C-alpha positions in Angstrom: -22.2 31.0 -53.3 -18.9 29.3 -53.9 -17.5 31.0 -50.8 -20.5 29.7 -48.7 -19.9 26.1 -49.8 -16.3 26.3 -48.8 -17.2 27.7 -45.3 -19.8 24.9 -44.8 -17.2 22.3 -45.8 -14.7 23.8 -43.4 -17.3 23.8 -40.6 -18.2 20.2 -41.2 -14.6 19.2 -41.2 -14.1 21.2 -38.0 -17.0 19.4 -36.3 -15.7 16.0 -37.4 -12.2 16.8 -36.1 -13.7 18.1 -32.8 -15.7 14.9 -32.3 -12.8 12.7 -33.2 -10.6 14.5 -30.7 -13.3 14.3 -28.1 -13.6 10.5 -28.7 -9.9 10.2 -28.4 -9.9 12.1 -25.1 -12.5 9.8 -23.7 -10.5 6.8 -24.8 -7.4 8.2 -23.1 -9.3 8.9 -19.9 -10.7 5.4 -19.9 -7.2 3.9 -20.4 -5.8 6.1 -17.6 -8.5 5.1 -15.1 -8.0 1.4 -16.0 -4.2 1.6 -15.7 -4.5 3.5 -12.4 -6.7 0.8 -10.9 -4.2 -1.9 -12.1 -1.3 0.0 -10.5 -3.2 0.3 -7.2 -3.9 -3.4 -7.3 -0.2 -4.1 -7.8 0.7 -1.9 -4.9 -1.8 -3.7 -2.7 -0.4 -7.1 -3.7 3.2 -6.0 -3.0 2.0 -4.6 0.4 0.5 -7.9 1.4 3.5 -9.8 0.1 5.8 -7.7 2.3 3.6 -8.3 5.3 3.6 -12.1 4.5 7.4 -12.0 4.4 7.5 -10.2 7.8 5.1 -12.9 9.2 7.4 -15.6 7.8 10.4 -14.1 9.6 8.5 -13.9 12.9 7.5 -17.6 12.4 11.0 -18.6 11.7 12.3 -17.0 14.9 9.4 -18.3 17.0 9.9 -21.9 15.9 13.7 -22.0 16.6 14.2 -19.0 18.9 17.6 -18.7 17.2 19.3 -15.9 15.3 17.1 -13.2 16.9 19.2 -10.3 15.6 19.1 -11.5 12.0 15.4 -12.4 12.0 14.5 -9.2 13.8 16.4 -7.1 11.2 14.9 -9.0 8.3 11.4 -8.6 9.8 12.0 -4.8 10.2 13.2 -4.7 6.6 10.0 -6.4 5.4 7.8 -4.3 7.6 9.6 -1.2 6.2 9.0 -2.3 2.7 5.3 -2.8 3.5 5.3 0.7 5.0 6.7 2.1 1.8 4.1 0.3 -0.3 1.1 1.3 1.8 2.0 5.0 1.3 1.4 4.5 -2.4 -2.1 3.1 -2.0 -4.9 5.6 -2.3 -7.4 5.7 0.5 -5.2 3.9 3.1 -4.5 6.9 5.3 -5.3 5.2 8.6 -3.6 2.0 7.6 -0.5 4.1 6.7 -0.4 5.6 10.1 -0.8 2.2 11.8 1.9 0.4 9.8 4.3 3.4 10.1 3.9 3.5 13.9 4.3 -0.3 14.2 7.5 -0.1 12.1 8.8 2.8 14.2 8.2 0.9 17.4 10.1 -2.1 16.1 13.0 0.1 15.1 13.1 2.3 18.2 12.2 -0.1 20.9 13.6 -3.6 20.0 13.7 -4.8 23.6 10.1 -4.1 24.3 8.9 -5.4 20.9 10.7 -8.8 21.3 7.9 -9.8 23.6 5.2 -8.6 21.2 6.2 -10.8 18.2 3.3 -13.2 18.6 0.8 -10.4 18.8 2.4 -8.7 15.8 2.2 -12.0 13.9 -1.5 -12.2 14.7 -2.2 -8.6 13.7 -0.2 -8.9 10.4 -2.0 -12.1 9.6 -5.4 -10.5 10.1 -4.3 -7.5 7.9 -3.2 -9.9 5.2 -6.7 -11.6 5.4 -8.3 -8.1 4.9 -9.7 -8.1 8.4 -10.0 -4.6 9.9 -9.3 -6.0 13.4 -5.7 -6.5 12.3 -5.2 -2.7 12.2 -6.9 -2.4 15.6 -4.6 -5.1 17.0 -1.6 -3.3 15.6 -2.7 -0.1 17.2 -3.0 -1.9 20.5 0.5 -3.1 20.2 1.8 0.4 19.5 -0.2 1.8 22.4 1.2 -0.8 24.8 4.8 0.3 24.1 6.4 2.5 26.8 7.7 5.3 24.6 9.9 6.6 27.3 11.7 3.3 27.8 14.0 1.2 25.6 
């Protein structure tokens, strides 16, 4: 009988340890999900911030129409940073493609894209405001570029 009591005590201890470990696992999963959402929100905020900075550079150039090279390069840099951030955001596959293509066009075809700064500003502003039409506008800009030209 003594052996039976010892086995029962060990089983009770094992069940208690199992449920404690299970509760700990659920807590860790909850913390992971919470932190993951927080990180995604941070990526989205940084993405929008980079787009805002690109719009500011476009604004600065359009107001004065001076220092095109500097403003253009700064805008490309900000757009590139936004492109890098959008790749970190889950569920933004189409948006990634659009921003990547827009950035590529600005890098590859600066002479053509100089005339599209106002349209790009409008598209990026709409994207910042979470309007889906901003991505459509950006796609239209990309499609209007002559990929065989300069």
